[in-house]
N, CA, C and O atoms as a Maestro MAE file, in Angstrom:
{
 s_m_m2io_version
 :::
 2.0.0
}

f_m_ct {
 s_m_title
 :::
 protein
 m_atom[292] {
  # First column is atom index #
  i_m_mmod_type
  r_m_x_coord
  r_m_y_coord
  r_m_z_coord
  i_m_residue_number
  s_m_chain_name
  s_m_pdb_residue_name
  s_m_pdb_atom_name
  i_m_atomic_number
  :::
  1 25 -1.481 11.099 16.236 1 A "MET " " N  " 7
  2 3 -1.086 10.225 15.273 1 A "MET " " CA " 6
  3 2 -2.399 9.479 14.874 1 A "MET " " C  " 6
  4 15 -2.941 8.840 15.776 1 A "MET " " O  " 8
  5 25 -2.974 9.477 13.656 2 A "LYS " " N  " 7
  6 3 -4.042 8.711 13.345 2 A "LYS " " CA " 6
  7 2 -3.764 7.112 13.219 2 A "LYS " " C  " 6
  8 15 -2.767 6.764 12.586 2 A "LYS " " O  " 8
  9 25 -4.577 6.168 13.775 3 A "THR " " N  " 7
  10 3 -4.350 4.910 13.565 3 A "THR " " CA " 6
  11 2 -5.045 4.410 12.263 3 A "THR " " C  " 6
  12 15 -5.865 5.017 11.573 3 A "THR " " O  " 8
  13 25 -4.408 2.872 12.048 4 A "VAL " " N  " 7
  14 3 -5.191 2.647 10.850 4 A "VAL " " CA " 6
  15 2 -5.767 1.245 11.121 4 A "VAL " " C  " 6
  16 15 -5.619 0.252 10.408 4 A "VAL " " O  " 8
  17 25 -6.421 1.337 12.229 5 A "SER " " N  " 7
  18 3 -7.227 0.093 12.445 5 A "SER " " CA " 6
  19 2 -8.641 -0.175 11.607 5 A "SER " " C  " 6
  20 15 -9.095 -1.313 11.487 5 A "SER " " O  " 8
  21 25 -9.295 1.020 11.031 6 A "ASN " " N  " 7
  22 3 -10.360 1.300 10.355 6 A "ASN " " CA " 6
  23 2 -10.246 1.129 9.029 6 A "ASN " " C  " 6
  24 15 -11.271 1.336 8.380 6 A "ASN " " O  " 8
  25 25 -8.637 0.596 8.068 7 A "LEU " " N  " 7
  26 3 -8.639 0.463 6.857 7 A "LEU " " CA " 6
  27 2 -9.724 -0.365 6.355 7 A "LEU " " C  " 6
  28 15 -10.140 0.169 5.327 7 A "LEU " " O  " 8
  29 25 -10.346 -1.389 6.607 8 A "SER " " N  " 7
  30 3 -11.070 -2.483 6.098 8 A "SER " " CA " 6
  31 2 -12.282 -1.732 5.790 8 A "SER " " C  " 6
  32 15 -13.162 -2.265 5.113 8 A "SER " " O  " 8
  33 25 -12.415 -0.456 6.256 9 A "GLU " " N  " 7
  34 3 -13.481 0.327 6.014 9 A "GLU " " CA " 6
  35 2 -13.878 1.187 4.958 9 A "GLU " " C  " 6
  36 15 -14.980 1.540 4.538 9 A "GLU " " O  " 8
  37 25 -12.664 1.445 4.623 10 A "LYS " " N  " 7
  38 3 -12.171 2.756 3.606 10 A "LYS " " CA " 6
  39 2 -11.937 2.138 2.273 10 A "LYS " " C  " 6
  40 15 -11.385 1.045 2.143 10 A "LYS " " O  " 8
  41 25 -12.528 3.128 0.933 11 A "GLU " " N  " 7
  42 3 -12.379 2.925 -0.018 11 A "GLU " " CA " 6
  43 2 -10.824 3.173 -0.315 11 A "GLU " " C  " 6
  44 15 -10.052 2.451 -0.945 11 A "GLU " " O  " 8
  45 25 -10.631 4.156 0.193 12 A "TYR " " N  " 7
  46 3 -9.195 5.128 -0.553 12 A "TYR " " CA " 6
  47 2 -8.397 5.316 0.842 12 A "TYR " " C  " 6
  48 15 -8.891 5.503 1.954 12 A "TYR " " O  " 8
  49 25 -7.147 5.226 0.517 13 A "LEU " " N  " 7
  50 3 -6.322 5.528 1.661 13 A "LEU " " CA " 6
  51 2 -5.537 6.810 1.450 13 A "LEU " " C  " 6
  52 15 -5.077 7.263 0.402 13 A "LEU " " O  " 8
  53 25 -5.482 7.351 2.835 14 A "THR " " N  " 7
  54 3 -4.146 8.527 2.560 14 A "THR " " CA " 6
  55 2 -2.898 8.175 2.322 14 A "THR " " C  " 6
  56 15 -2.725 6.970 2.504 14 A "THR " " O  " 8
  57 25 -1.844 8.829 1.944 15 A "VAL " " N  " 7
  58 3 -0.348 8.275 2.122 15 A "VAL " " CA " 6
  59 2 -0.197 8.263 3.381 15 A "VAL " " C  " 6
  60 15 0.435 7.217 3.530 15 A "VAL " " O  " 8
  61 25 -0.350 8.736 4.477 16 A "SER " " N  " 7
  62 3 -0.126 8.167 5.792 16 A "SER " " CA " 6
  63 2 -0.316 6.991 6.180 16 A "SER " " C  " 6
  64 15 0.446 6.205 6.743 16 A "SER " " O  " 8
  65 25 -1.655 6.872 5.769 17 A "GLU " " N  " 7
  66 3 -2.030 5.329 6.282 17 A "GLU " " CA " 6
  67 2 -1.404 4.415 5.675 17 A "GLU " " C  " 6
  68 15 -1.044 3.398 6.268 17 A "GLU " " O  " 8
  69 25 -1.124 4.660 4.149 18 A "MET " " N  " 7
  70 3 -0.503 3.605 3.405 18 A "MET " " CA " 6
  71 2 1.042 3.408 4.040 18 A "MET " " C  " 6
  72 15 1.466 2.261 4.179 18 A "MET " " O  " 8
  73 25 1.713 4.342 4.348 19 A "TRP " " N  " 7
  74 3 3.039 3.983 4.689 19 A "TRP " " CA " 6
  75 2 3.098 3.574 6.205 19 A "TRP " " C  " 6
  76 15 4.140 3.104 6.661 19 A "TRP " " O  " 8
  77 25 1.964 3.752 7.001 20 A "GLN " " N  " 7
  78 3 1.958 3.182 8.150 20 A "GLN " " CA " 6
  79 2 1.811 1.815 7.912 20 A "GLN " " C  " 6
  80 15 2.647 1.191 8.565 20 A "GLN " " O  " 8
  81 25 1.159 1.164 7.307 21 A "TRP " " N  " 7
  82 3 0.342 0.215 6.810 21 A "TRP " " CA " 6
  83 2 1.633 -0.647 6.588 21 A "TRP " " C  " 6
  84 15 1.861 -1.660 7.249 21 A "TRP " " O  " 8
  85 25 2.567 -0.104 5.477 22 A "LEU " " N  " 7
  86 3 3.811 -1.035 5.130 22 A "LEU " " CA " 6
  87 2 4.815 -0.972 5.766 22 A "LEU " " C  " 6
  88 15 5.703 -1.793 5.530 22 A "LEU " " O  " 8
  89 25 4.984 -0.027 6.725 23 A "GLY " " N  " 7
  90 3 5.991 0.222 7.669 23 A "GLY " " CA " 6
  91 2 7.158 0.401 7.017 23 A "GLY " " C  " 6
  92 15 8.172 -0.296 7.008 23 A "GLY " " O  " 8
  93 25 6.808 1.778 6.275 24 A "ILE " " N  " 7
  94 3 7.873 2.087 5.365 24 A "ILE " " CA " 6
  95 2 7.953 3.553 5.763 24 A "ILE " " C  " 6
  96 15 6.993 3.852 6.474 24 A "ILE " " O  " 8
  97 25 8.761 4.535 5.542 25 A "SER " " N  " 7
  98 3 9.192 5.747 5.810 25 A "SER " " CA " 6
  99 2 8.223 6.595 4.681 25 A "SER " " C  " 6
  100 15 7.994 6.178 3.546 25 A "SER " " O  " 8
  101 25 7.740 7.797 5.214 26 A "GLN " " N  " 7
  102 3 7.129 8.721 4.788 26 A "GLN " " CA " 6
  103 2 7.360 8.927 2.960 26 A "GLN " " C  " 6
  104 15 6.713 8.670 1.945 26 A "GLN " " O  " 8
  105 25 8.707 9.556 3.312 27 A "GLY " " N  " 7
  106 3 9.528 9.386 2.015 27 A "GLY " " CA " 6
  107 2 9.543 8.774 0.733 27 A "GLY " " C  " 6
  108 15 9.590 9.247 -0.402 27 A "GLY " " O  " 8
  109 25 9.469 7.142 1.351 28 A "ALA " " N  " 7
  110 3 9.472 6.399 0.581 28 A "ALA " " CA " 6
  111 2 7.852 5.828 0.134 28 A "ALA " " C  " 6
  112 15 7.725 4.947 -0.716 28 A "ALA " " O  " 8
  113 25 6.798 6.385 0.750 29 A "ALA " " N  " 7
  114 3 5.429 6.223 0.689 29 A "ALA " " CA " 6
  115 2 5.428 7.174 -0.607 29 A "ALA " " C  " 6
  116 15 5.140 6.580 -1.646 29 A "ALA " " O  " 8
  117 25 5.712 8.610 -0.732 30 A "TYR " " N  " 7
  118 3 5.762 9.229 -1.677 30 A "TYR " " CA " 6
  119 2 6.372 9.223 -2.930 30 A "TYR " " C  " 6
  120 15 6.053 9.801 -3.970 30 A "TYR " " O  " 8
  121 25 7.316 8.468 -2.664 31 A "LYS " " N  " 7
  122 3 8.095 7.834 -3.945 31 A "LYS " " CA " 6
  123 2 7.303 6.659 -4.691 31 A "LYS " " C  " 6
  124 15 7.402 6.384 -5.887 31 A "LYS " " O  " 8
  125 25 6.676 6.163 -3.950 32 A "LEU " " N  " 7
  126 3 6.042 4.914 -4.667 32 A "LEU " " CA " 6
  127 2 4.565 5.666 -5.379 32 A "LEU " " C  " 6
  128 15 4.029 5.044 -6.296 32 A "LEU " " O  " 8
  129 25 3.995 6.896 -4.961 33 A "THR " " N  " 7
  130 3 3.219 7.570 -5.483 33 A "THR " " CA " 6
  131 2 3.418 8.049 -6.933 33 A "THR " " C  " 6
  132 15 2.560 8.392 -7.746 33 A "THR " " O  " 8
  133 25 4.754 7.989 -7.059 34 A "HIS " " N  " 7
  134 3 4.830 8.756 -7.987 34 A "HIS " " CA " 6
  135 2 5.516 7.398 -9.246 34 A "HIS " " C  " 6
  136 15 6.029 7.740 -10.311 34 A "HIS " " O  " 8
  137 25 5.392 6.113 -8.881 35 A "ARG " " N  " 7
  138 3 5.866 5.079 -9.954 35 A "ARG " " CA " 6
  139 2 4.530 5.169 -10.873 35 A "ARG " " C  " 6
  140 15 3.427 5.515 -10.451 35 A "ARG " " O  " 8
  141 25 4.837 4.787 -12.229 36 A "LYS " " N  " 7
  142 3 4.087 4.680 -13.352 36 A "LYS " " CA " 6
  143 2 3.124 3.234 -12.774 36 A "LYS " " C  " 6
  144 15 1.904 3.402 -12.777 36 A "LYS " " O  " 8
  145 25 3.456 2.369 -12.471 37 A "ASP " " N  " 7
  146 3 2.601 1.185 -11.964 37 A "ASP " " CA " 6
  147 2 2.198 1.053 -10.498 37 A "ASP " " C  " 6
  148 15 2.157 -0.057 -9.967 37 A "ASP " " O  " 8
  149 25 1.853 2.349 -9.736 38 A "PHE " " N  " 7
  150 3 1.284 2.170 -8.716 38 A "PHE " " CA " 6
  151 2 -0.075 3.293 -8.895 38 A "PHE " " C  " 6
  152 15 -0.267 4.302 -9.572 38 A "PHE " " O  " 8
  153 25 -0.991 2.390 -7.743 39 A "PRO " " N  " 7
  154 3 -2.635 3.026 -8.358 39 A "PRO " " CA " 6
  155 2 -2.450 4.387 -7.357 39 A "PRO " " C  " 6
  156 15 -2.303 4.267 -6.141 39 A "PRO " " O  " 8
  157 25 -2.474 5.485 -7.938 40 A "VAL " " N  " 7
  158 3 -3.168 6.729 -6.962 40 A "VAL " " CA " 6
  159 2 -4.101 7.484 -7.323 40 A "VAL " " C  " 6
  160 15 -4.401 7.248 -8.493 40 A "VAL " " O  " 8
  161 25 -4.798 8.410 -6.798 41 A "LEU " " N  " 7
  162 3 -5.576 9.073 -7.552 41 A "LEU " " CA " 6
  163 2 -5.489 10.426 -6.945 41 A "LEU " " C  " 6
  164 15 -5.820 10.576 -5.769 41 A "LEU " " O  " 8
  165 25 -5.066 11.425 -7.667 42 A "ARG " " N  " 7
  166 3 -4.994 12.758 -7.522 42 A "ARG " " CA " 6
  167 2 -5.811 13.705 -7.573 42 A "ARG " " C  " 6
  168 15 -6.570 13.547 -8.529 42 A "ARG " " O  " 8
  169 25 -6.048 14.748 -6.916 43 A "ILE " " N  " 7
  170 3 -7.047 15.826 -7.061 43 A "ILE " " CA " 6
  171 2 -6.801 16.861 -6.544 43 A "ILE " " C  " 6
  172 15 -7.103 17.185 -5.395 43 A "ILE " " O  " 8
  173 25 -6.131 17.597 -7.470 44 A "GLY " " N  " 7
  174 3 -5.099 19.082 -6.864 44 A "GLY " " CA " 6
  175 2 -3.988 18.507 -6.225 44 A "GLY " " C  " 6
  176 15 -3.277 17.788 -6.928 44 A "GLY " " O  " 8
  177 25 -3.690 18.661 -5.074 45 A "SER " " N  " 7
  178 3 -2.642 18.544 -4.596 45 A "SER " " CA " 6
  179 2 -2.826 17.183 -3.605 45 A "SER " " C  " 6
  180 15 -1.799 16.632 -3.208 45 A "SER " " O  " 8
  181 25 -3.969 16.722 -3.265 46 A "ALA " " N  " 7
  182 3 -4.290 15.615 -2.541 46 A "ALA " " CA " 6
  183 2 -4.127 14.308 -3.176 46 A "ALA " " C  " 6
  184 15 -4.681 14.110 -4.258 46 A "ALA " " O  " 8
  185 25 -3.479 13.462 -2.661 47 A "VAL " " N  " 7
  186 3 -3.051 12.124 -2.965 47 A "VAL " " CA " 6
  187 2 -4.199 10.890 -2.409 47 A "VAL " " C  " 6
  188 15 -4.736 11.182 -1.340 47 A "VAL " " O  " 8
  189 25 -4.420 10.187 -2.735 48 A "ARG " " N  " 7
  190 3 -5.313 9.066 -2.392 48 A "ARG " " CA " 6
  191 2 -5.017 7.733 -3.235 48 A "ARG " " C  " 6
  192 15 -5.031 7.716 -4.465 48 A "ARG " " O  " 8
  193 25 -4.806 6.860 -2.602 49 A "ILE " " N  " 7
  194 3 -4.686 5.691 -2.964 49 A "ILE " " CA " 6
  195 2 -6.026 4.581 -3.013 49 A "ILE " " C  " 6
  196 15 -6.468 4.421 -1.875 49 A "ILE " " O  " 8
  197 25 -6.538 4.033 -3.733 50 A "PRO " " N  " 7
  198 3 -7.713 3.166 -4.125 50 A "PRO " " CA " 6
  199 2 -7.315 1.708 -3.331 50 A "PRO " " C  " 6
  200 15 -6.250 1.121 -3.521 50 A "PRO " " O  " 8
  201 25 -8.218 1.317 -2.550 51 A "LYS " " N  " 7
  202 3 -7.837 0.381 -1.547 51 A "LYS " " CA " 6
  203 2 -7.441 -0.896 -2.275 51 A "LYS " " C  " 6
  204 15 -6.385 -1.505 -2.104 51 A "LYS " " O  " 8
  205 25 -8.489 -1.242 -3.163 52 A "ILE " " N  " 7
  206 3 -8.487 -2.734 -3.932 52 A "ILE " " CA " 6
  207 2 -7.315 -2.617 -4.772 52 A "ILE " " C  " 6
  208 15 -6.428 -3.465 -4.677 52 A "ILE " " O  " 8
  209 25 -7.216 -1.608 -5.622 53 A "PRO " " N  " 7
  210 3 -5.942 -1.902 -6.793 53 A "PRO " " CA " 6
  211 2 -4.742 -1.745 -6.011 53 A "PRO " " C  " 6
  212 15 -3.755 -2.242 -6.552 53 A "PRO " " O  " 8
  213 25 -4.471 -1.010 -4.513 54 A "PHE " " N  " 7
  214 3 -3.382 -1.114 -3.908 54 A "PHE " " CA " 6
  215 2 -3.108 -2.548 -3.338 54 A "PHE " " C  " 6
  216 15 -1.923 -2.882 -3.293 54 A "PHE " " O  " 8
  217 25 -3.946 -3.340 -2.947 55 A "MET " " N  " 7
  218 3 -3.862 -4.317 -1.851 55 A "MET " " CA " 6
  219 2 -3.407 -5.578 -3.094 55 A "MET " " C  " 6
  220 15 -2.882 -6.624 -2.713 55 A "MET " " O  " 8
  221 25 -3.699 -5.301 -4.686 56 A "ALA " " N  " 7
  222 3 -3.232 -6.197 -5.222 56 A "ALA " " CA " 6
  223 2 -2.047 -5.884 -6.004 56 A "ALA " " C  " 6
  224 15 -1.370 -6.771 -6.524 56 A "ALA " " O  " 8
  225 25 -1.746 -4.492 -6.114 57 A "TRP " " N  " 7
  226 3 -0.099 -4.193 -6.495 57 A "TRP " " CA " 6
  227 2 0.587 -4.969 -5.504 57 A "TRP " " C  " 6
  228 15 1.391 -5.848 -5.816 57 A "TRP " " O  " 8
  229 25 0.186 -4.564 -3.866 58 A "VAL " " N  " 7
  230 3 0.880 -5.218 -3.330 58 A "VAL " " CA " 6
  231 2 1.227 -6.803 -3.341 58 A "VAL " " C  " 6
  232 15 2.371 -7.133 -3.030 58 A "VAL " " O  " 8
  233 25 0.369 -7.696 -3.656 59 A "ASP " " N  " 7
  234 3 0.154 -8.775 -3.810 59 A "ASP " " CA " 6
  235 2 1.424 -9.282 -4.734 59 A "ASP " " C  " 6
  236 15 2.348 -10.034 -4.421 59 A "ASP " " O  " 8
  237 25 1.117 -8.528 -6.132 60 A "THR " " N  " 7
  238 3 2.235 -8.513 -7.058 60 A "THR " " CA " 6
  239 2 3.324 -8.374 -6.942 60 A "THR " " C  " 6
  240 15 4.196 -8.975 -7.569 60 A "THR " " O  " 8
  241 25 3.503 -7.375 -5.939 61 A "HIS " " N  " 7
  242 3 5.047 -7.202 -5.748 61 A "HIS " " CA " 6
  243 2 5.631 -7.474 -4.287 61 A "HIS " " C  " 6
  244 15 6.508 -6.882 -3.659 61 A "HIS " " O  " 8
  245 25 4.786 -8.646 -3.948 62 A "THR " " N  " 7
  246 3 5.170 -9.499 -2.936 62 A "THR " " CA " 6
  247 2 5.836 -10.732 -3.136 62 A "THR " " C  " 6
  248 15 5.147 -11.547 -3.750 62 A "THR " " O  " 8
  249 25 7.052 -11.148 -2.782 63 A "SER " " N  " 7
  250 3 7.571 -12.462 -3.276 63 A "SER " " CA " 6
  251 2 8.085 -13.123 -2.189 63 A "SER " " C  " 6
  252 15 8.909 -12.730 -1.363 63 A "SER " " O  " 8
  253 25 7.303 -14.543 -2.314 64 A "THR " " N  " 7
  254 3 7.586 -15.498 -1.237 64 A "THR " " CA " 6
  255 2 8.436 -16.667 -1.584 64 A "THR " " C  " 6
  256 15 8.517 -16.934 -2.783 64 A "THR " " O  " 8
  257 25 9.312 -17.671 -0.431 65 A "PRO " " N  " 7
  258 3 9.760 -18.295 -0.888 65 A "PRO " " CA " 6
  259 2 8.820 -19.815 -2.006 65 A "PRO " " C  " 6
  260 15 7.615 -20.042 -1.891 65 A "PRO " " O  " 8
  261 25 9.390 -20.295 -2.589 66 A "MET " " N  " 7
  262 3 8.389 -21.337 -3.346 66 A "MET " " CA " 6
  263 2 7.926 -22.375 -2.253 66 A "MET " " C  " 6
  264 15 6.815 -22.860 -2.469 66 A "MET " " O  " 8
  265 25 8.466 -22.726 -1.315 67 A "ASN " " N  " 7
  266 3 8.064 -23.709 -0.227 67 A "ASN " " CA " 6
  267 2 7.551 -22.806 0.554 67 A "ASN " " C  " 6
  268 15 8.064 -23.074 1.640 67 A "ASN " " O  " 8
  269 25 6.795 -21.811 0.720 68 A "PHE " " N  " 7
  270 3 6.458 -21.284 1.747 68 A "PHE " " CA " 6
  271 2 4.937 -21.831 1.953 68 A "PHE " " C  " 6
  272 15 4.069 -22.001 1.097 68 A "PHE " " O  " 8
  273 25 4.890 -22.048 3.333 69 A "GLY " " N  " 7
  274 3 3.730 -22.636 3.732 69 A "GLY " " CA " 6
  275 2 3.425 -24.119 3.468 69 A "GLY " " C  " 6
  276 15 2.384 -24.645 3.861 69 A "GLY " " O  " 8
  277 25 4.446 -24.813 2.737 70 A "SER " " N  " 7
  278 3 4.035 -26.286 2.471 70 A "SER " " CA " 6
  279 2 4.407 -27.302 3.295 70 A "SER " " C  " 6
  280 15 4.126 -28.491 3.148 70 A "SER " " O  " 8
  281 25 5.212 -26.676 4.394 71 A "GLY " " N  " 7
  282 3 5.750 -27.784 5.635 71 A "GLY " " CA " 6
  283 2 7.151 -27.968 4.953 71 A "GLY " " C  " 6
  284 15 7.908 -28.629 5.664 71 A "GLY " " O  " 8
  285 25 7.730 -27.532 3.687 72 A "VAL " " N  " 7
  286 3 9.086 -28.188 3.349 72 A "VAL " " CA " 6
  287 2 9.949 -27.322 3.724 72 A "VAL " " C  " 6
  288 15 9.841 -26.106 3.566 72 A "VAL " " O  " 8
  289 25 11.116 -28.065 4.393 73 A "ALA " " N  " 7
  290 3 12.256 -26.920 4.961 73 A "ALA " " CA " 6
  291 2 13.445 -26.784 3.817 73 A "ALA " " C  " 6
  292 15 14.389 -26.014 3.996 73 A "ALA " " O  " 8
  :::
 }
 m_bond[291] {
  # First column is bond index #
  i_m_from
  i_m_to
  i_m_order
  :::
  1 1 2 1
  2 2 3 1
  3 3 4 2
  4 3 5 1
  5 5 6 1
  6 6 7 1
  7 7 8 2
  8 7 9 1
  9 9 10 1
  10 10 11 1
  11 11 12 2
  12 11 13 1
  13 13 14 1
  14 14 15 1
  15 15 16 2
  16 15 17 1
  17 17 18 1
  18 18 19 1
  19 19 20 2
  20 19 21 1
  21 21 22 1
  22 22 23 1
  23 23 24 2
  24 23 25 1
  25 25 26 1
  26 26 27 1
  27 27 28 2
  28 27 29 1
  29 29 30 1
  30 30 31 1
  31 31 32 2
  32 31 33 1
  33 33 34 1
  34 34 35 1
  35 35 36 2
  36 35 37 1
  37 37 38 1
  38 38 39 1
  39 39 40 2
  40 39 41 1
  41 41 42 1
  42 42 43 1
  43 43 44 2
  44 43 45 1
  45 45 46 1
  46 46 47 1
  47 47 48 2
  48 47 49 1
  49 49 50 1
  50 50 51 1
  51 51 52 2
  52 51 53 1
  53 53 54 1
  54 54 55 1
  55 55 56 2
  56 55 57 1
  57 57 58 1
  58 58 59 1
  59 59 60 2
  60 59 61 1
  61 61 62 1
  62 62 63 1
  63 63 64 2
  64 63 65 1
  65 65 66 1
  66 66 67 1
  67 67 68 2
  68 67 69 1
  69 69 70 1
  70 70 71 1
  71 71 72 2
  72 71 73 1
  73 73 74 1
  74 74 75 1
  75 75 76 2
  76 75 77 1
  77 77 78 1
  78 78 79 1
  79 79 80 2
  80 79 81 1
  81 81 82 1
  82 82 83 1
  83 83 84 2
  84 83 85 1
  85 85 86 1
  86 86 87 1
  87 87 88 2
  88 87 89 1
  89 89 90 1
  90 90 91 1
  91 91 92 2
  92 91 93 1
  93 93 94 1
  94 94 95 1
  95 95 96 2
  96 95 97 1
  97 97 98 1
  98 98 99 1
  99 99 100 2
  100 99 101 1
  101 101 102 1
  102 102 103 1
  103 103 104 2
  104 103 105 1
  105 105 106 1
  106 106 107 1
  107 107 108 2
  108 107 109 1
  109 109 110 1
  110 110 111 1
  111 111 112 2
  112 111 113 1
  113 113 114 1
  114 114 115 1
  115 115 116 2
  116 115 117 1
  117 117 118 1
  118 118 119 1
  119 119 120 2
  120 119 121 1
  121 121 122 1
  122 122 123 1
  123 123 124 2
  124 123 125 1
  125 125 126 1
  126 126 127 1
  127 127 128 2
  128 127 129 1
  129 129 130 1
  130 130 131 1
  131 131 132 2
  132 131 133 1
  133 133 134 1
  134 134 135 1
  135 135 136 2
  136 135 137 1
  137 137 138 1
  138 138 139 1
  139 139 140 2
  140 139 141 1
  141 141 142 1
  142 142 143 1
  143 143 144 2
  144 143 145 1
  145 145 146 1
  146 146 147 1
  147 147 148 2
  148 147 149 1
  149 149 150 1
  150 150 151 1
  151 151 152 2
  152 151 153 1
  153 153 154 1
  154 154 155 1
  155 155 156 2
  156 155 157 1
  157 157 158 1
  158 158 159 1
  159 159 160 2
  160 159 161 1
  161 161 162 1
  162 162 163 1
  163 163 164 2
  164 163 165 1
  165 165 166 1
  166 166 167 1
  167 167 168 2
  168 167 169 1
  169 169 170 1
  170 170 171 1
  171 171 172 2
  172 171 173 1
  173 173 174 1
  174 174 175 1
  175 175 176 2
  176 175 177 1
  177 177 178 1
  178 178 179 1
  179 179 180 2
  180 179 181 1
  181 181 182 1
  182 182 183 1
  183 183 184 2
  184 183 185 1
  185 185 186 1
  186 186 187 1
  187 187 188 2
  188 187 189 1
  189 189 190 1
  190 190 191 1
  191 191 192 2
  192 191 193 1
  193 193 194 1
  194 194 195 1
  195 195 196 2
  196 195 197 1
  197 197 198 1
  198 198 199 1
  199 199 200 2
  200 199 201 1
  201 201 202 1
  202 202 203 1
  203 203 204 2
  204 203 205 1
  205 205 206 1
  206 206 207 1
  207 207 208 2
  208 207 209 1
  209 209 210 1
  210 210 211 1
  211 211 212 2
  212 211 213 1
  213 213 214 1
  214 214 215 1
  215 215 216 2
  216 215 217 1
  217 217 218 1
  218 218 219 1
  219 219 220 2
  220 219 221 1
  221 221 222 1
  222 222 223 1
  223 223 224 2
  224 223 225 1
  225 225 226 1
  226 226 227 1
  227 227 228 2
  228 227 229 1
  229 229 230 1
  230 230 231 1
  231 231 232 2
  232 231 233 1
  233 233 234 1
  234 234 235 1
  235 235 236 2
  236 235 237 1
  237 237 238 1
  238 238 239 1
  239 239 240 2
  240 239 241 1
  241 241 242 1
  242 242 243 1
  243 243 244 2
  244 243 245 1
  245 245 246 1
  246 246 247 1
  247 247 248 2
  248 247 249 1
  249 249 250 1
  250 250 251 1
  251 251 252 2
  252 251 253 1
  253 253 254 1
  254 254 255 1
  255 255 256 2
  256 255 257 1
  257 257 258 1
  258 258 259 1
  259 259 260 2
  260 259 261 1
  261 261 262 1
  262 262 263 1
  263 263 264 2
  264 263 265 1
  265 265 266 1
  266 266 267 1
  267 267 268 2
  268 267 269 1
  269 269 270 1
  270 270 271 1
  271 271 272 2
  272 271 273 1
  273 273 274 1
  274 274 275 1
  275 275 276 2
  276 275 277 1
  277 277 278 1
  278 278 279 1
  279 279 280 2
  280 279 281 1
  281 281 282 1
  282 282 283 1
  283 283 284 2
  284 283 285 1
  285 285 286 1
  286 286 287 1
  287 287 288 2
  288 287 289 1
  289 289 290 1
  290 290 291 1
  291 291 292 2
  :::
 }
}
């Protein structure tokens, strides 16, 4: 199995790297690649995820409590 330790050096991720990084199943990762709002590059049967738009997509779809990090319980 490949590791995802060198993701900071890459411009594009494979689906395998993406699902390992997110900690989701391979099937769930492939479902994401078919969403209209998910950044994906398809070249023939190859699927690649552009890292910068992917990270922006993750930020957009991540919810945190309103007081997270403010010290308020």
